C-alpha positions as CSV (number, residue, x, y, z in Angstrom):
1,M,112.7,44.4,-53.4
2,I,115.0,41.8,-51.0
3,V,115.1,44.5,-48.6
4,F,111.7,45.0,-47.8
5,L,110.8,41.5,-47.6
6,A,114.1,41.5,-45.0
7,A,112.6,43.6,-43.5
8,L,108.7,42.2,-43.3
9,A,110.6,39.1,-42.0
10,A,112.5,41.1,-38.5
11,A,109.5,41.9,-38.3
12,A,107.3,39.0,-38.0
13,A,110.3,37.0,-36.7
14,P,110.0,35.9,-33.2
15,A,110.7,38.2,-30.2
16,P,113.8,37.8,-28.0
17,S,113.3,35.5,-24.7
18,T,112.6,38.4,-22.9
19,R,109.3,39.1,-24.3
20,A,108.4,35.5,-23.7
21,A,109.4,36.1,-20.1
22,D,107.1,39.4,-20.1
23,L,103.9,37.4,-21.4
24,V,104.3,34.8,-18.2
25,A,104.1,37.9,-16.2
26,I,102.0,39.8,-18.1
27,D,99.7,36.8,-17.9
28,A,99.9,36.4,-14.1
29,T,98.8,40.3,-13.4
30,I,96.0,39.8,-15.7
31,K,95.1,36.6,-13.7
32,A,95.5,38.2,-10.9
33,T,93.0,41.0,-10.7
34,Y,90.6,38.5,-11.6
35,S,90.6,36.4,-9.1
36,V,91.1,39.3,-6.2
37,I,87.4,40.8,-7.3
38,S,86.1,36.9,-7.7
39,G,85.1,35.3,-4.7
40,P,81.1,33.8,-2.9
41,A,79.4,36.5,-0.7
42,G,80.6,36.8,2.8
43,Q,84.3,37.1,1.0
44,K,86.3,40.3,2.2
45,R,88.6,40.9,-0.9
46,D,92.2,41.8,-0.7
47,F,91.8,45.3,-1.8
48,D,96.3,45.4,-0.5
49,R,96.7,42.9,-3.0
50,M,94.9,44.8,-6.1
51,R,97.0,47.8,-5.3
52,S,100.1,45.7,-5.3
53,L,99.1,44.5,-8.8
54,F,98.2,48.2,-10.4
55,A,100.4,51.4,-11.2
56,P,100.0,54.7,-9.3
57,N,97.3,56.4,-10.6
58,A,95.6,53.8,-12.2
59,L,92.1,53.8,-13.6
60,L,89.0,51.7,-14.0
61,R,86.8,53.2,-16.0
62,V,83.5,51.5,-17.8
63,I,81.6,52.5,-21.2
64,T,78.1,52.3,-20.2
65,P,75.0,54.0,-23.1
66,K,75.4,57.6,-20.8
67,G,78.7,57.8,-21.4
68,I,82.2,57.3,-19.5
69,R,81.8,56.2,-15.7
70,G,84.6,55.6,-13.6
71,G,88.0,56.5,-11.9
72,S,90.9,55.3,-9.6
73,L,91.6,52.6,-8.2
74,D,90.5,53.8,-4.8
75,D,87.0,54.9,-6.5
76,Y,86.6,51.4,-7.7
77,I,87.6,49.6,-4.5
78,S,85.1,52.2,-2.0
79,K,81.5,52.0,-4.8
80,S,82.4,48.6,-6.3
81,G,84.0,46.7,-3.3
82,P,80.9,46.0,-0.5
83,I,78.8,44.9,-3.5
84,L,81.3,42.6,-4.8
85,E,81.6,41.0,-1.0
86,K,78.2,41.1,-0.3
87,E,76.6,39.5,-2.7
88,G,79.1,37.7,-3.7
89,F,81.1,38.2,-7.8
90,Y,83.0,36.0,-9.9
91,E,84.9,37.2,-13.6
92,R,86.4,35.0,-15.8
93,E,88.8,35.6,-18.8
94,L,87.4,33.9,-21.9
95,G,89.9,34.9,-24.3
96,R,92.8,37.3,-24.8
97,R,95.1,38.8,-27.3
98,T,98.6,40.4,-26.3
99,E,100.5,43.0,-27.9
100,V,104.1,44.2,-25.9
101,Y,106.0,47.2,-27.1
102,G,109.1,48.3,-24.5
103,N,107.5,48.9,-21.3
104,L,104.2,48.9,-22.5
105,A,101.6,46.2,-23.1
106,H,98.2,46.2,-24.3
107,A,95.6,42.9,-23.4
108,W,92.3,42.8,-25.1
109,S,90.3,39.8,-22.5
110,S,86.7,39.1,-22.9
111,Y,85.1,37.9,-19.9
112,D,82.1,36.0,-18.4
113,G,80.6,37.5,-14.8
114,H,78.1,37.1,-12.7
115,T,77.1,37.5,-8.8
116,A,76.6,34.6,-7.0
117,S,72.8,34.9,-6.8
118,G,72.9,34.1,-10.7
119,S,70.9,37.9,-10.5
120,F,73.3,39.4,-12.4
121,H,75.2,38.6,-15.4
122,E,77.8,40.4,-18.2
123,R,80.0,39.5,-20.2
124,G,82.1,42.0,-22.5
125,I,85.6,43.1,-23.1
126,N,88.2,44.1,-20.8
127,S,91.3,46.4,-22.2
128,F,93.8,46.3,-19.8
129,Q,96.7,48.8,-20.6
130,L,99.9,48.1,-18.4
131,V,103.2,49.4,-17.7
132,K,106.7,47.6,-17.0
133,I,107.3,49.6,-13.4
134,D,111.1,48.1,-12.0
135,G,110.8,45.3,-13.9
136,Q,107.2,44.4,-12.7
137,W,104.3,44.6,-14.8
138,K,101.3,46.8,-13.7
139,V,98.2,47.4,-14.3
140,A,97.8,51.0,-15.6
141,S,93.7,51.3,-17.2
142,I,91.1,48.9,-17.1
143,L,88.5,50.0,-19.4
144,W,85.6,47.8,-20.2
145,Q,82.5,47.3,-22.0
146,E,79.8,44.9,-21.6
147,E,78.2,43.1,-25.1
148,G,74.6,44.1,-23.6
149,S,71.6,41.7,-23.3
150,P,70.7,41.1,-26.4
151,P,74.0,41.6,-27.3
152,V,75.1,45.0,-29.5
153,Y,78.4,44.3,-29.0
154,P,79.4,39.9,-29.7
155,L,82.2,39.2,-28.2
156,P,84.6,39.1,-31.1
157,N,87.2,35.6,-30.9
158,L,90.6,37.0,-29.2
159,G,92.4,34.1,-30.7
160,R,93.9,32.3,-27.6
161,K,91.5,31.1,-25.7
162,V,91.6,31.4,-21.6
163,G,91.7,27.9,-19.4
164,R,89.1,27.8,-16.6
């Protein structure tokens, strides 16, 4: 029993300081991802910056009532980029829960997104998978699902609230 309790205590112990640095870097990568797709109508998006945030062969996919659609980062940029720039779009993070295991991280990130005109509004969850490559955290994939209207999948409480 004592061995079990010691193992349990070790598992619950704070991670080494490198984990704190990893969390800061993961946070910066996710915030930059939201930032690069957001902006007013007519504003060019910095897709070179977006590419720098993503791992090679990264995927961006959405779960819809008809199944999963999406593809590579370049697919996302070619399909969504013109719409983001023409209509204007803002997406902000509402909350996040992040787990790290070695060079792998997963972040549940609830979001609120809308066009500049207000003609489109959605909330949902972005599931970020990140990988540490050459000391930098890169997005390997994002899989997301809308909450729905009315909410079919209400947003969970992810704990840590993210500032505006």
